[in-house]
Every structure is written in structure tokens, then in C-alpha cells.
N, C-alpha and C positions, 0 to 999 in steps of 0.2 A: 884224287887219291885219298883214301880214308886214313886217318891217323890211327895206327894200331896200338898206340899207348893209351892207357885208361885216362878218362877225363878227370877222375879224382885220384890224387896221389896221397899216400899215407906218409906222414912226416912226424918226427918226434918234437919238433919245435917250429915256430913260424919262420918260413924263409923270408929273407929281405927282398929277393928278386925271384922271378919265375925262372926255373932252370931251362925252360923251352924258349921263351921269347925275351927274357931279361927285363920285363916290365916289373914295377913294384907290386908287392903282394899286399892286399888290403883285407879288412874284416868283412865277413858276410853278415849283413844285418837282416834279421828275420822280423816278420810282423809289419811289413812295409806296404802291403796291398799293391796298388798299381803305381807306386812312387818310382820315378826313374832315378838313375844315378845323378843326373844333372840337378834335379829337384832336391835331392838329398844334400848334394854339395852346397847349393845355394842356401838352403835352410839351416843346415847344421854346421856348415863351414868345415867339413872334413870329408875325406874320401871313404867310399865303401861300395860294396857290391850288394845289390838288392836281392834278398833271398825269398821274397814273397811271404805269404801267410802260412804256408804249410812247412813244418819242420820235419825233415826225414828222420827215420829211426836212427841212422848213423850219420849225423849231419856233418858236412864239411864246414869248417869255421873260417877259412881264409880262401881268397881267390886272387888270381892274377888280375891286375886292373884292366887288361884287355879282354878277360873272360875266357882265355884258352884253357886254363887248368884251375881246378879247385883242390884244396888241401884239407885232409882230415887228420886230426891229431891222434897218434897212437903211442903206446908205451914202447920202450926199446925192444921188448920181446914180440912186438907186432899186435898185441891185443889192444882193443879200443881203450883209449884214455878217457877218464871222466872229463867232460867239458861243459862249460856254461855258454850257451849260444847267446850272441848279442841280439837283444830285442830293441826295436825302435823306441818303445816306450821308456827304455832305460838309457838311451843315448842323450847326452847333454850337448848343447850347442857350444862350439868353441867361441871365445870372445872375438869381436871384430878387430880388436887390437892385434891379433895374430896376423892380420893382413896389413901390409904396409903400402900405403898409397903415396903417389908422388904427383906434384903439380906440373903443369906445362912450363911454368917459370923455372922449375928445377932442371928440366930437360934443356932449356935455353942456357941456363947457367953452366951446365956441364959442357955444352957445345962451345961456349966461349971461354972455357977454362977458369971459371970463377966458383969452384967447388966450396970455397970458404963461406959463401953466402948461404949454403944449404944447411938447414937445421931440421932435426926431427922433433915434431910437436905431438903432444897428446891432445886430441880434440874431444872434449866431453859434450855429447849432444843429448837432447831429449826431443823425441818426435811428438807430433800432435796426439799420438795414441798413448803417450806416457812412457814409451820405451826409452830406457837410458842405456847408452853405449859409449864406448871410448874408441875412437879411431886413431890409428898411428899414421901420421902424414909427414912426408918430407916436403918442406916448403922453404921459400926464401924469407918469409916473415909471417907473423901471426895472422894477418888478414888473408894472405894467400892460403894458409892452412885451413882457416875457417871457410873460405869460399869453396875449397876443394871438398871438404867434408859435406857441405850443403849440397854440392853437385852430386856426390856419391849417393847420398841419402835420397835425393830427388829422382835419380835414375832408377832406384829400387833394385831388386834382385839380391838383397843381402839377408833375406829372411825376416825383414822387419815389416810390420803392417803400415807404419807411418812413412810418408814421403816428404814431410816438411819438418825442418828443425825449428822447434819453439824456443829452446834454450841452447846456447852454445858458449862454451868457455874453452880457452886455448892456453896451454902452458908448454914450456920447453920440456922435452923428454930427455932425461939423463940416460945415455946409452952405455 
């Protein structure tokens, strides 16, 4: 059965959820070439829908994260609103500290009811490529936090070129 509703919906402001499926609404990023949503998420640490390299004359600027609908901004009277499309070259990476990692020992501490052992640490790392990042890690001690950060960097997939930590320093994070 064909969906008789239009694929692009005119809205006056960005909806938080899609009115059709209830999924979150994300920005459409143009100038992405063949990049996939997963590649964008891993490299820039934020969600977005890839719009490709061609920007339409009346571009939608938001999309449902499942892809079922796109949204174009209009004025209250229904005329096209002036918009600035998001271009990949203008998107900045979110810091790794926005992702909170937890160690295996934290999971064990929770299982045995010893939550008082768990502390949030800020782990500052520098990779062999000179990249400097701060990771936020729940761990039971500083060594546990450092080992988890090194494992995370070694596994890759965080948009970093390096996979080895050359410099590591750990400090308690005030929450």
C-alpha cells in the first residue's frame, strides 16, 4: 500500500518527534558525498541524516531518524522561510567526553551492591598521532579507568586516527 501523505512535511519549527512513527527528528547534513549515517555518527559523534551533495531548490532541513519523513521550514503563512542548510564542512565533532564509558568492574560492583566504589573519572589521552581527547569513564579506581580508556582507543571507531595511547592522565570528575 502506497503512503498517500507527502514525504516532505512543511513545519514552522523543528519537531522533536516524527508525527508518523514517533522517532526523533535530526538535522539533514548536505555535502556528504557517499558517507553513511553510521560513518557520520562515529566520526562526528552526533546523529544526522545524510543529504548527499546536491541541495534541492526548496531543501528539507530535518528528517525523521528512520527516514520516513523529511521536514521543510515554512513561515506561519505557508511561504518558504529563509533557511541555512547544514553543510558537512561546517559541522564540528562533539567531544568524546559526551560519551560516558563504564568498565567491567563497575558492572560487577553494581551486581554485588557496592555502588559506593564507583567513581566518574576524566581520562585525558594523547594518541600516537598527536590527537588529544578526554574520555569520561565510570570505574572503581584510576587504574581501572585508564585501562578502559586504552581499550576504547585501541578498538577504534571513535573518529580518531590513532589506536595507541601515548600519554594518559586520570583525575576524578566532579559531577
